[in-house]
Steps between C-alpha positions, in 0.01 A plus 500: 500500500543146377796371304271429203384863481858626530611269217206617281594864559863428411394317182265785405781753551737297283239461225414871502873587480545268203193647326626856560846412362352335189270796446790745526708291257213491250448875526871561439499275195178637354574870543874555551731221384475202271731215406542312177724236349623580150482286188683558176819671391366840392678686783820293495767558628343741753224256602536127447223242465383393845605822674271621778398865461374732772257753357405834652133538410496861622798624297291708260164539669210324666302246300283269710475133403260430214508867390616566145613858568699678766280689747792731571836520323800676660782396267583362158767243428836646412688385195686184601265395783413129499122479521235230515194560287227338297559492124217607267418126467466472881821309570714595801840629389825626651686750282701818518324831441661653190282809480186656645288660229294811543179317412489289818693203363852362534740298288634180661808314378663182621875501565544198270366638172537168317270320747268778611134536414458870579380833362680429173232233451189640670564874509473748787318391814253708708649626827199357685623149404795534740485274804813643664875544501754225567689584820676171562635207302607175665 
């Protein structure tokens, strides 16, 4: 076998390894974990502006990307859980779950009530709007 063919095979192996690693990372981000950088003071002092959050997308159930509803739900947020969700206006928000209502909705409140745009302004939020639970703050 020539040196050129050996080099091509080595390059192909490296490229396929890189593609596999990128694919695995994308799958983890899409289905299991997500990351976000916060803006605003609504969760201060618990979460400061610019904090990086790690979000468990499977904390409450399985909702594939681009789906509006959970395909399967195995848990509900407990009172006090910090969750990431879409507000009724479609904005992404990070708040604390204050209460889960029996009608499939929850009440979300920011820790900094003077600066928080939360359920006091827009009312209860459907449980299907939840993206996940915050599991890490850096």
